PDB file of N, CA, C, O and CB in Angstrom:
ATOM      1  N   MET A   1      30.647 -76.655 -63.129  1.00  0.00           N
ATOM      2  CA  MET A   1      31.032 -75.430 -62.805  1.00  0.00           C
ATOM      3  C   MET A   1      30.066 -74.858 -61.706  1.00  0.00           C
ATOM      4  O   MET A   1      28.882 -75.187 -61.630  1.00  0.00           O
ATOM      5  CB  MET A   1      31.097 -74.614 -64.033  1.00  0.00           C
ATOM      6  N   SER A   2      30.622 -74.063 -60.950  1.00  0.00           N
ATOM      7  CA  SER A   2      29.887 -73.418 -59.903  1.00  0.00           C
ATOM      8  C   SER A   2      30.270 -72.107 -59.572  1.00  0.00           C
ATOM      9  O   SER A   2      31.450 -71.832 -59.791  1.00  0.00           O
ATOM     10  CB  SER A   2      29.939 -74.137 -58.781  1.00  0.00           C
ATOM     11  N   VAL A   3      29.531 -71.211 -59.083  1.00  0.00           N
ATOM     12  CA  VAL A   3      29.824 -69.810 -58.825  1.00  0.00           C
ATOM     13  C   VAL A   3      29.851 -69.706 -57.221  1.00  0.00           C
ATOM     14  O   VAL A   3      29.282 -70.490 -56.461  1.00  0.00           O
ATOM     15  CB  VAL A   3      28.682 -68.800 -59.541  1.00  0.00           C
ATOM     16  N   ASP A   4      30.561 -68.676 -56.878  1.00  0.00           N
ATOM     17  CA  ASP A   4      30.686 -68.372 -55.426  1.00  0.00           C
ATOM     18  C   ASP A   4      30.211 -66.816 -55.378  1.00  0.00           C
ATOM     19  O   ASP A   4      29.989 -66.151 -56.390  1.00  0.00           O
ATOM     20  CB  ASP A   4      32.322 -68.635 -54.825  1.00  0.00           C
ATOM     21  N   ILE A   5      30.100 -66.380 -54.146  1.00  0.00           N
ATOM     22  CA  ILE A   5      29.533 -64.973 -53.925  1.00  0.00           C
ATOM     23  C   ILE A   5      30.537 -63.985 -54.556  1.00  0.00           C
ATOM     24  O   ILE A   5      30.021 -62.955 -54.990  1.00  0.00           O
ATOM     25  CB  ILE A   5      29.313 -64.629 -52.308  1.00  0.00           C
ATOM     26  N   ASP A   6      31.701 -64.091 -54.671  1.00  0.00           N
ATOM     27  CA  ASP A   6      32.718 -63.338 -55.467  1.00  0.00           C
ATOM     28  C   ASP A   6      32.501 -63.166 -56.896  1.00  0.00           C
ATOM     29  O   ASP A   6      32.639 -62.090 -57.479  1.00  0.00           O
ATOM     30  CB  ASP A   6      33.959 -63.951 -55.342  1.00  0.00           C
ATOM     31  N   LYS A   7      32.127 -64.359 -57.488  1.00  0.00           N
ATOM     32  CA  LYS A   7      31.871 -64.350 -58.984  1.00  0.00           C
ATOM     33  C   LYS A   7      30.497 -63.697 -59.270  1.00  0.00           C
ATOM     34  O   LYS A   7      30.333 -62.957 -60.240  1.00  0.00           O
ATOM     35  CB  LYS A   7      31.900 -65.852 -59.588  1.00  0.00           C
ATOM     36  N   VAL A   8      29.525 -63.996 -58.394  1.00  0.00           N
ATOM     37  CA  VAL A   8      28.179 -63.349 -58.621  1.00  0.00           C
ATOM     38  C   VAL A   8      28.346 -61.711 -58.433  1.00  0.00           C
ATOM     39  O   VAL A   8      27.745 -60.927 -59.167  1.00  0.00           O
ATOM     40  CB  VAL A   8      27.037 -63.992 -57.506  1.00  0.00           C
ATOM     41  N   ARG A   9      29.127 -61.332 -57.490  1.00  0.00           N
ATOM     42  CA  ARG A   9      29.312 -59.898 -57.306  1.00  0.00           C
ATOM     43  C   ARG A   9      30.035 -59.309 -58.468  1.00  0.00           C
ATOM     44  O   ARG A   9      29.777 -58.139 -58.749  1.00  0.00           O
ATOM     45  CB  ARG A   9      30.060 -59.604 -56.033  1.00  0.00           C
ATOM     46  N   HIS A  10      30.929 -59.982 -59.199  1.00  0.00           N
ATOM     47  CA  HIS A  10      31.711 -59.566 -60.329  1.00  0.00           C
ATOM     48  C   HIS A  10      30.671 -59.527 -61.526  1.00  0.00           C
ATOM     49  O   HIS A  10      30.758 -58.593 -62.322  1.00  0.00           O
ATOM     50  CB  HIS A  10      32.983 -60.582 -60.594  1.00  0.00           C
ATOM     51  N   ILE A  11      29.693 -60.490 -61.693  1.00  0.00           N
ATOM     52  CA  ILE A  11      28.726 -60.561 -62.738  1.00  0.00           C
ATOM     53  C   ILE A  11      27.854 -59.452 -62.402  1.00  0.00           C
ATOM     54  O   ILE A  11      27.573 -58.735 -63.362  1.00  0.00           O
ATOM     55  CB  ILE A  11      27.986 -61.922 -62.853  1.00  0.00           C
ATOM     56  N   ALA A  12      27.357 -59.130 -61.290  1.00  0.00           N
ATOM     57  CA  ALA A  12      26.512 -57.855 -61.044  1.00  0.00           C
ATOM     58  C   ALA A  12      27.259 -56.677 -61.354  1.00  0.00           C
ATOM     59  O   ALA A  12      26.716 -55.684 -61.838  1.00  0.00           O
ATOM     60  CB  ALA A  12      26.027 -57.722 -59.601  1.00  0.00           C
ATOM     61  N   THR A  13      28.495 -56.740 -61.094  1.00  0.00           N
ATOM     62  CA  THR A  13      29.128 -55.518 -61.382  1.00  0.00           C
ATOM     63  C   THR A  13      29.434 -55.220 -62.959  1.00  0.00           C
ATOM     64  O   THR A  13      29.510 -54.073 -63.399  1.00  0.00           O
ATOM     65  CB  THR A  13      30.395 -55.515 -60.585  1.00  0.00           C
ATOM     66  N   LEU A  14      29.579 -56.239 -63.651  1.00  0.00           N
ATOM     67  CA  LEU A  14      29.642 -56.134 -65.183  1.00  0.00           C
ATOM     68  C   LEU A  14      28.419 -55.838 -65.689  1.00  0.00           C
ATOM     69  O   LEU A  14      28.471 -55.110 -66.681  1.00  0.00           O
ATOM     70  CB  LEU A  14      30.106 -57.345 -65.864  1.00  0.00           C
ATOM     71  N   ALA A  15      27.078 -56.240 -65.250  1.00  0.00           N
ATOM     72  CA  ALA A  15      25.865 -55.997 -65.608  1.00  0.00           C
ATOM     73  C   ALA A  15      25.430 -54.777 -65.052  1.00  0.00           C
ATOM     74  O   ALA A  15      24.311 -54.411 -65.412  1.00  0.00           O
ATOM     75  CB  ALA A  15      25.077 -57.003 -65.310  1.00  0.00           C
ATOM     76  N   ARG A  16      26.093 -54.002 -64.200  1.00  0.00           N
ATOM     77  CA  ARG A  16      25.755 -52.790 -63.585  1.00  0.00           C
ATOM     78  C   ARG A  16      24.559 -52.794 -62.749  1.00  0.00           C
ATOM     79  O   ARG A  16      23.766 -51.854 -62.688  1.00  0.00           O
ATOM     80  CB  ARG A  16      25.618 -51.835 -64.532  1.00  0.00           C
ATOM     81  N   ILE A  17      24.450 -54.047 -62.018  1.00  0.00           N
ATOM     82  CA  ILE A  17      23.239 -54.133 -61.248  1.00  0.00           C
ATOM     83  C   ILE A  17      23.695 -54.114 -59.712  1.00  0.00           C
ATOM     84  O   ILE A  17      24.503 -54.892 -59.206  1.00  0.00           O
ATOM     85  CB  ILE A  17      22.390 -55.482 -61.651  1.00  0.00           C
ATOM     86  N   ALA A  18      23.066 -53.146 -59.119  1.00  0.00           N
ATOM     87  CA  ALA A  18      23.377 -52.886 -57.670  1.00  0.00           C
ATOM     88  C   ALA A  18      22.620 -53.970 -56.724  1.00  0.00           C
ATOM     89  O   ALA A  18      21.394 -54.084 -56.694  1.00  0.00           O
ATOM     90  CB  ALA A  18      22.904 -51.340 -57.276  1.00  0.00           C
ATOM     91  N   MET A  19      23.438 -54.675 -56.031  1.00  0.00           N
ATOM     92  CA  MET A  19      22.926 -55.753 -55.266  1.00  0.00           C
ATOM     93  C   MET A  19      23.414 -55.797 -53.835  1.00  0.00           C
ATOM     94  O   MET A  19      24.616 -55.615 -53.646  1.00  0.00           O
ATOM     95  CB  MET A  19      23.250 -56.986 -55.926  1.00  0.00           C
ATOM     96  N   SER A  20      22.613 -56.020 -52.808  1.00  0.00           N
ATOM     97  CA  SER A  20      23.018 -56.151 -51.545  1.00  0.00           C
ATOM     98  C   SER A  20      23.747 -57.435 -51.384  1.00  0.00           C
ATOM     99  O   SER A  20      23.776 -58.301 -52.259  1.00  0.00           O
ATOM    100  CB  SER A  20      21.920 -56.030 -50.666  1.00  0.00           C
ATOM    101  N   GLU A  21      24.420 -57.536 -50.062  1.00  0.00           N
ATOM    102  CA  GLU A  21      25.083 -58.805 -49.748  1.00  0.00           C
ATOM    103  C   GLU A  21      24.133 -59.947 -49.610  1.00  0.00           C
ATOM    104  O   GLU A  21      24.432 -61.099 -49.924  1.00  0.00           O
ATOM    105  CB  GLU A  21      25.865 -58.680 -48.502  1.00  0.00           C
ATOM    106  N   ASP A  22      22.867 -59.550 -49.082  1.00  0.00           N
ATOM    107  CA  ASP A  22      21.801 -60.642 -48.868  1.00  0.00           C
ATOM    108  C   ASP A  22      21.332 -61.121 -50.120  1.00  0.00           C
ATOM    109  O   ASP A  22      21.166 -62.331 -50.270  1.00  0.00           O
ATOM    110  CB  ASP A  22      20.593 -60.167 -48.069  1.00  0.00           C
ATOM    111  N   GLU A  23      21.075 -60.232 -51.134  1.00  0.00           N
ATOM    112  CA  GLU A  23      20.667 -60.603 -52.567  1.00  0.00           C
ATOM    113  C   GLU A  23      21.634 -61.354 -53.283  1.00  0.00           C
ATOM    114  O   GLU A  23      21.267 -62.244 -54.050  1.00  0.00           O
ATOM    115  CB  GLU A  23      20.384 -59.430 -53.380  1.00  0.00           C
ATOM    116  N   LEU A  24      22.980 -61.052 -53.091  1.00  0.00           N
ATOM    117  CA  LEU A  24      24.095 -61.792 -53.678  1.00  0.00           C
ATOM    118  C   LEU A  24      24.034 -63.427 -53.105  1.00  0.00           C
ATOM    119  O   LEU A  24      24.178 -64.428 -53.806  1.00  0.00           O
ATOM    120  CB  LEU A  24      25.567 -60.977 -53.234  1.00  0.00           C
ATOM    121  N   ALA A  25      23.814 -63.394 -51.828  1.00  0.00           N
ATOM    122  CA  ALA A  25      23.974 -64.661 -51.272  1.00  0.00           C
ATOM    123  C   ALA A  25      22.806 -65.497 -51.561  1.00  0.00           C
ATOM    124  O   ALA A  25      22.937 -66.716 -51.675  1.00  0.00           O
ATOM    125  CB  ALA A  25      24.210 -64.577 -49.859  1.00  0.00           C
ATOM    126  N   ARG A  26      21.642 -64.900 -51.691  1.00  0.00           N
ATOM    127  CA  ARG A  26      20.578 -65.655 -52.212  1.00  0.00           C
ATOM    128  C   ARG A  26      20.573 -66.180 -53.777  1.00  0.00           C
ATOM    129  O   ARG A  26      19.970 -67.171 -54.189  1.00  0.00           O
ATOM    130  CB  ARG A  26      19.448 -64.831 -51.985  1.00  0.00           C
ATOM    131  N   LEU A  27      21.342 -65.330 -54.503  1.00  0.00           N
ATOM    132  CA  LEU A  27      21.497 -65.574 -55.937  1.00  0.00           C
ATOM    133  C   LEU A  27      22.485 -66.795 -56.251  1.00  0.00           C
ATOM    134  O   LEU A  27      22.396 -67.435 -57.298  1.00  0.00           O
ATOM    135  CB  LEU A  27      22.025 -64.256 -56.612  1.00  0.00           C
ATOM    136  N   VAL A  28      23.435 -67.064 -55.257  1.00  0.00           N
ATOM    137  CA  VAL A  28      24.417 -68.062 -55.518  1.00  0.00           C
ATOM    138  C   VAL A  28      23.851 -69.479 -55.729  1.00  0.00           C
ATOM    139  O   VAL A  28      24.233 -70.129 -56.703  1.00  0.00           O
ATOM    140  CB  VAL A  28      25.373 -68.069 -54.411  1.00  0.00           C
ATOM    141  N   PRO A  29      22.945 -69.994 -54.846  1.00  0.00           N
ATOM    142  CA  PRO A  29      22.309 -71.370 -55.093  1.00  0.00           C
ATOM    143  C   PRO A  29      21.590 -71.372 -56.294  1.00  0.00           C
ATOM    144  O   PRO A  29      21.652 -72.392 -56.979  1.00  0.00           O
ATOM    145  CB  PRO A  29      21.375 -71.810 -54.008  1.00  0.00           C
ATOM    146  N   GLU A  30      20.824 -70.293 -56.734  1.00  0.00           N
ATOM    147  CA  GLU A  30      20.053 -70.231 -57.852  1.00  0.00           C
ATOM    148  C   GLU A  30      20.774 -70.357 -59.096  1.00  0.00           C
ATOM    149  O   GLU A  30      20.361 -71.097 -59.989  1.00  0.00           O
ATOM    150  CB  GLU A  30      19.352 -69.097 -57.846  1.00  0.00           C
ATOM    151  N   LEU A  31      21.926 -69.612 -59.215  1.00  0.00           N
ATOM    152  CA  LEU A  31      22.911 -69.644 -60.409  1.00  0.00           C
ATOM    153  C   LEU A  31      23.431 -71.024 -60.339  1.00  0.00           C
ATOM    154  O   LEU A  31      23.505 -71.593 -61.428  1.00  0.00           O
ATOM    155  CB  LEU A  31      24.151 -68.513 -60.343  1.00  0.00           C
ATOM    156  N   ASN A  32      23.807 -71.683 -59.301  1.00  0.00           N
ATOM    157  CA  ASN A  32      24.531 -72.969 -59.273  1.00  0.00           C
ATOM    158  C   ASN A  32      23.483 -74.042 -59.916  1.00  0.00           C
ATOM    159  O   ASN A  32      23.831 -74.855 -60.773  1.00  0.00           O
ATOM    160  CB  ASN A  32      25.010 -73.374 -57.671  1.00  0.00           C
ATOM    161  N   ASN A  33      22.228 -73.952 -59.428  1.00  0.00           N
ATOM    162  CA  ASN A  33      21.187 -74.783 -59.983  1.00  0.00           C
ATOM    163  C   ASN A  33      21.140 -74.702 -61.547  1.00  0.00           C
ATOM    164  O   ASN A  33      21.212 -75.697 -62.269  1.00  0.00           O
ATOM    165  CB  ASN A  33      19.839 -74.365 -59.381  1.00  0.00           C
ATOM    166  N   ILE A  34      21.021 -73.518 -61.960  1.00  0.00           N
ATOM    167  CA  ILE A  34      20.782 -73.180 -63.374  1.00  0.00           C
ATOM    168  C   ILE A  34      22.051 -73.895 -64.191  1.00  0.00           C
ATOM    169  O   ILE A  34      21.883 -74.610 -65.179  1.00  0.00           O
ATOM    170  CB  ILE A  34      20.710 -71.443 -63.585  1.00  0.00           C
ATOM    171  N   LEU A  35      23.290 -73.592 -63.634  1.00  0.00           N
ATOM    172  CA  LEU A  35      24.506 -74.179 -64.297  1.00  0.00           C
ATOM    173  C   LEU A  35      24.353 -75.614 -64.305  1.00  0.00           C
ATOM    174  O   LEU A  35      24.562 -76.288 -65.314  1.00  0.00           O
ATOM    175  CB  LEU A  35      25.832 -73.801 -63.598  1.00  0.00           C
ATOM    176  N   GLY A  36      23.981 -76.104 -63.168  1.00  0.00           N
ATOM    177  CA  GLY A  36      23.892 -77.653 -63.068  1.00  0.00           C
ATOM    178  C   GLY A  36      22.822 -78.349 -64.156  1.00  0.00           C
ATOM    179  O   GLY A  36      23.021 -79.430 -64.711  1.00  0.00           O
ATOM    180  N   TRP A  37      21.757 -77.577 -64.323  1.00  0.00           N
ATOM    181  CA  TRP A  37      20.865 -77.827 -65.337  1.00  0.00           C
ATOM    182  C   TRP A  37      21.430 -77.866 -66.761  1.00  0.00           C
ATOM    183  O   TRP A  37      21.234 -78.757 -67.587  1.00  0.00           O
ATOM    184  CB  TRP A  37      19.869 -76.874 -65.246  1.00  0.00           C
ATOM    185  N   VAL A  38      22.134 -76.802 -66.909  1.00  0.00           N
ATOM    186  CA  VAL A  38      22.868 -76.559 -68.296  1.00  0.00           C
ATOM    187  C   VAL A  38      23.875 -77.627 -68.630  1.00  0.00           C
ATOM    188  O   VAL A  38      24.039 -78.010 -69.788  1.00  0.00           O
ATOM    189  CB  VAL A  38      23.650 -75.172 -68.306  1.00  0.00           C
ATOM    190  N   GLU A  39      24.614 -78.149 -67.505  1.00  0.00           N
ATOM    191  CA  GLU A  39      25.445 -79.127 -67.691  1.00  0.00           C
ATOM    192  C   GLU A  39      24.846 -80.490 -67.895  1.00  0.00           C
ATOM    193  O   GLU A  39      25.447 -81.340 -68.551  1.00  0.00           O
ATOM    194  CB  GLU A  39      26.272 -79.109 -66.686  1.00  0.00           C
ATOM    195  N   GLN A  40      23.664 -80.718 -67.343  1.00  0.00           N
ATOM    196  CA  GLN A  40      22.820 -81.834 -67.605  1.00  0.00           C
ATOM    197  C   GLN A  40      22.335 -81.971 -69.027  1.00  0.00           C
ATOM    198  O   GLN A  40      22.264 -83.057 -69.602  1.00  0.00           O
ATOM    199  CB  GLN A  40      21.698 -81.768 -66.737  1.00  0.00           C
ATOM    200  N   LEU A  41      22.031 -80.908 -69.521  1.00  0.00           N
ATOM    201  CA  LEU A  41      21.536 -80.733 -70.867  1.00  0.00           C
ATOM    202  C   LEU A  41      22.710 -81.008 -71.962  1.00  0.00           C
ATOM    203  O   LEU A  41      22.482 -81.442 -73.091  1.00  0.00           O
ATOM    204  CB  LEU A  41      20.948 -79.250 -70.999  1.00  0.00           C
ATOM    205  N   ALA A  42      23.995 -80.689 -71.455  1.00  0.00           N
ATOM    206  CA  ALA A  42      25.096 -80.919 -72.448  1.00  0.00           C
ATOM    207  C   ALA A  42      25.427 -82.401 -72.407  1.00  0.00           C
ATOM    208  O   ALA A  42      26.192 -82.887 -73.240  1.00  0.00           O
ATOM    209  CB  ALA A  42      26.406 -80.030 -72.127  1.00  0.00           C
ATOM    210  N   GLU A  43      24.900 -83.077 -71.513  1.00  0.00           N
ATOM    211  CA  GLU A  43      25.199 -84.627 -71.584  1.00  0.00           C
ATOM    212  C   GLU A  43      24.250 -85.440 -72.552  1.00  0.00           C
ATOM    213  O   GLU A  43      24.489 -86.599 -72.889  1.00  0.00           O
ATOM    214  CB  GLU A  43      25.042 -85.276 -70.102  1.00  0.00           C
ATOM    215  N   VAL A  44      23.162 -84.726 -72.960  1.00  0.00           N
ATOM    216  CA  VAL A  44      22.289 -85.239 -73.881  1.00  0.00           C
ATOM    217  C   VAL A  44      22.792 -85.701 -75.358  1.00  0.00           C
ATOM    218  O   VAL A  44      23.427 -84.890 -76.032  1.00  0.00           O
ATOM    219  CB  VAL A  44      21.327 -84.260 -73.991  1.00  0.00           C
ATOM    220  N   ASP A  45      22.525 -86.931 -75.838  1.00  0.00           N
ATOM    221  CA  ASP A  45      23.193 -87.313 -76.939  1.00  0.00           C
ATOM    222  C   ASP A  45      22.239 -86.880 -78.060  1.00  0.00           C
ATOM    223  O   ASP A  45      21.104 -87.351 -78.137  1.00  0.00           O
ATOM    224  CB  ASP A  45      23.561 -88.812 -76.915  1.00  0.00           C
ATOM    225  N   THR A  46      22.715 -85.977 -78.926  1.00  0.00           N
ATOM    226  CA  THR A  46      21.971 -85.247 -79.910  1.00  0.00           C
ATOM    227  C   THR A  46      22.398 -85.831 -81.463  1.00  0.00           C
ATOM    228  O   THR A  46      21.913 -85.373 -82.498  1.00  0.00           O
ATOM    229  CB  THR A  46      22.313 -83.598 -79.702  1.00  0.00           C
ATOM    230  N   ASP A  47      23.317 -86.839 -81.416  1.00  0.00           N
ATOM    231  CA  ASP A  47      23.767 -87.110 -82.685  1.00  0.00           C
ATOM    232  C   ASP A  47      22.663 -87.708 -83.559  1.00  0.00           C
ATOM    233  O   ASP A  47      21.814 -88.469 -83.095  1.00  0.00           O
ATOM    234  CB  ASP A  47      24.924 -87.986 -82.602  1.00  0.00           C
ATOM    235  N   GLY A  48      22.704 -87.366 -84.736  1.00  0.00           N
ATOM    236  CA  GLY A  48      21.529 -87.682 -85.888  1.00  0.00           C
ATOM    237  C   GLY A  48      20.352 -86.901 -85.601  1.00  0.00           C
ATOM    238  O   GLY A  48      19.372 -87.236 -86.266  1.00  0.00           O
ATOM    239  N   VAL A  49      20.185 -85.967 -84.806  1.00  0.00           N
ATOM    240  CA  VAL A  49      19.069 -85.286 -84.686  1.00  0.00           C
ATOM    241  C   VAL A  49      19.064 -84.104 -85.425  1.00  0.00           C
ATOM    242  O   VAL A  49      19.984 -83.323 -85.183  1.00  0.00           O
ATOM    243  CB  VAL A  49      18.814 -85.057 -83.452  1.00  0.00           C
ATOM    244  N   GLU A  50      18.162 -83.757 -86.354  1.00  0.00           N
ATOM    245  CA  GLU A  50      18.019 -82.607 -87.176  1.00  0.00           C
ATOM    246  C   GLU A  50      17.703 -81.438 -86.313  1.00  0.00           C
ATOM    247  O   GLU A  50      16.939 -81.558 -85.356  1.00  0.00           O
ATOM    248  CB  GLU A  50      16.971 -82.810 -88.225  1.00  0.00           C
ATOM    249  N   PRO A  51      18.352 -80.144 -86.671  1.00  0.00           N
ATOM    250  CA  PRO A  51      17.911 -79.015 -85.956  1.00  0.00           C
ATOM    251  C   PRO A  51      16.393 -78.529 -86.338  1.00  0.00           C
ATOM    252  O   PRO A  51      15.950 -78.622 -87.482  1.00  0.00           O
ATOM    253  CB  PRO A  51      18.934 -77.904 -86.218  1.00  0.00           C
ATOM    254  N   LEU A  52      15.725 -78.050 -85.336  1.00  0.00           N
ATOM    255  CA  LEU A  52      14.352 -77.474 -85.658  1.00  0.00           C
ATOM    256  C   LEU A  52      14.375 -75.967 -85.478  1.00  0.00           C
ATOM    257  O   LEU A  52      15.074 -75.358 -84.668  1.00  0.00           O
ATOM    258  CB  LEU A  52      13.216 -78.101 -84.726  1.00  0.00           C
ATOM    259  N   THR A  53      13.445 -75.410 -86.415  1.00  0.00           N
ATOM    260  CA  THR A  53      13.055 -74.053 -86.200  1.00  0.00           C
ATOM    261  C   THR A  53      11.876 -73.886 -85.486  1.00  0.00           C
ATOM    262  O   THR A  53      11.708 -72.823 -84.888  1.00  0.00           O
ATOM    263  CB  THR A  53      12.927 -73.388 -87.358  1.00  0.00           C
ATOM    264  N   ALA A  54      10.990 -74.797 -85.445  1.00  0.00           N
ATOM    265  CA  ALA A  54       9.836 -74.903 -84.644  1.00  0.00           C
ATOM    266  C   ALA A  54       9.467 -76.316 -84.443  1.00  0.00           C
ATOM    267  O   ALA A  54       9.842 -77.172 -85.244  1.00  0.00           O
ATOM    268  CB  ALA A  54       8.733 -74.162 -85.226  1.00  0.00           C
ATOM    269  N   VAL A  55       8.679 -76.627 -83.308  1.00  0.00           N
ATOM    270  CA  VAL A  55       8.185 -77.911 -83.040  1.00  0.00           C
ATOM    271  C   VAL A  55       7.143 -78.561 -83.973  1.00  0.00           C
ATOM    272  O   VAL A  55       7.088 -79.746 -84.303  1.00  0.00           O
ATOM    273  CB  VAL A  55       7.668 -77.857 -81.790  1.00  0.00           C
ATOM    274  N   ILE A  56       6.317 -77.535 -84.338  1.00  0.00           N
ATOM    275  CA  ILE A  56       5.056 -77.825 -85.249  1.00  0.00           C
ATOM    276  C   ILE A  56       5.552 -77.448 -86.620  1.00  0.00           C
ATOM    277  O   ILE A  56       6.252 -76.442 -86.738  1.00  0.00           O
ATOM    278  CB  ILE A  56       3.639 -76.923 -84.832  1.00  0.00           C
ATOM    279  N   ASP A  57       5.233 -78.196 -87.679  1.00  0.00           N
ATOM    280  CA  ASP A  57       5.395 -77.846 -89.033  1.00  0.00           C
ATOM    281  C   ASP A  57       4.327 -76.729 -89.326  1.00  0.00           C
ATOM    282  O   ASP A  57       3.124 -76.988 -89.333  1.00  0.00           O
ATOM    283  CB  ASP A  57       5.241 -79.121 -89.967  1.00  0.00           C
ATOM    284  N   GLN A  58       4.793 -75.566 -89.548  1.00  0.00           N
ATOM    285  CA  GLN A  58       3.825 -74.524 -89.916  1.00  0.00           C
ATOM    286  C   GLN A  58       4.164 -74.136 -91.413  1.00  0.00           C
ATOM    287  O   GLN A  58       5.322 -74.128 -91.833  1.00  0.00           O
ATOM    288  CB  GLN A  58       3.917 -73.224 -88.892  1.00  0.00           C
ATOM    289  N   LYS A  59       3.014 -73.802 -92.216  1.00  0.00           N
ATOM    290  CA  LYS A  59       3.120 -73.241 -93.458  1.00  0.00           C
ATOM    291  C   LYS A  59       2.754 -71.874 -93.473  1.00  0.00           C
ATOM    292  O   LYS A  59       1.871 -71.512 -92.695  1.00  0.00           O
ATOM    293  CB  LYS A  59       2.396 -73.926 -94.360  1.00  0.00           C
ATOM    294  N   LEU A  60       3.352 -70.960 -94.324  1.00  0.00           N
ATOM    295  CA  LEU A  60       3.185 -69.692 -94.453  1.00  0.00           C
ATOM    296  C   LEU A  60       1.862 -69.324 -95.074  1.00  0.00           C
ATOM    297  O   LEU A  60       1.662 -69.631 -96.250  1.00  0.00           O
ATOM    298  CB  LEU A  60       4.236 -69.210 -95.131  1.00  0.00           C
ATOM    299  N   ARG A  61       0.937 -68.684 -94.368  1.00  0.00           N
ATOM    300  CA  ARG A  61      -0.377 -68.515 -94.961  1.00  0.00           C
ATOM    301  C   ARG A  61      -0.309 -67.059 -95.972  1.00  0.00           C
ATOM    302  O   ARG A  61       0.059 -65.947 -95.591  1.00  0.00           O
ATOM    303  CB  ARG A  61      -1.564 -68.409 -93.630  1.00  0.00           C
ATOM    304  N   LEU A  62      -0.717 -67.389 -97.172  1.00  0.00           N
ATOM    305  CA  LEU A  62      -0.653 -66.238 -98.102  1.00  0.00           C
ATOM    306  C   LEU A  62      -2.135 -65.560 -98.225  1.00  0.00           C
ATOM    307  O   LEU A  62      -3.173 -66.193 -98.028  1.00  0.00           O
ATOM    308  CB  LEU A  62      -0.100 -66.759 -99.584  1.00  0.00           C
ATOM    309  N   ARG A  63      -2.081 -64.256 -98.560  1.00  0.00           N
ATOM    310  CA  ARG A  63      -3.490 -63.732 -98.794  1.00  0.00           C
ATOM    311  C   ARG A  63      -3.834 -63.952-100.161  1.00  0.00           C
ATOM    312  O   ARG A  63      -3.005 -64.330-100.988  1.00  0.00           O
ATOM    313  CB  ARG A  63      -3.657 -62.240 -98.473  1.00  0.00           C
ATOM    314  N   ASP A  64      -5.117 -63.711-100.442  1.00  0.00           N
ATOM    315  CA  ASP A  64      -5.640 -63.896-101.827  1.00  0.00           C
ATOM    316  C   ASP A  64      -5.076 -63.088-102.820  1.00  0.00           C
ATOM    317  O   ASP A  64      -4.911 -63.500-103.968  1.00  0.00           O
ATOM    318  CB  ASP A  64      -7.001 -63.679-101.892  1.00  0.00           C
ATOM    319  N   ASP A  65      -4.705 -61.731-102.372  1.00  0.00           N
ATOM    320  CA  ASP A  65      -4.268 -60.755-103.233  1.00  0.00           C
ATOM    321  C   ASP A  65      -2.584 -60.991-103.396  1.00  0.00           C
ATOM    322  O   ASP A  65      -1.924 -60.247-104.120  1.00  0.00           O
ATOM    323  CB  ASP A  65      -4.719 -59.270-102.616  1.00  0.00           C
TER     324      ASP A  65
END
């Protein structure tokens, strides 16, 4: 998936963000890079991997009282 300047303009309008044409043009390659990274993450095989809530196993510390 990729975005063009019209899609970025539409997203900015929906978010109610005022952007100049120069800002929109600079945002297009940045958003395309982000979407490319997300597509790359979608290709990772996660079968058999248990979901985590945290990377480090932490126990809840209780007060003495």
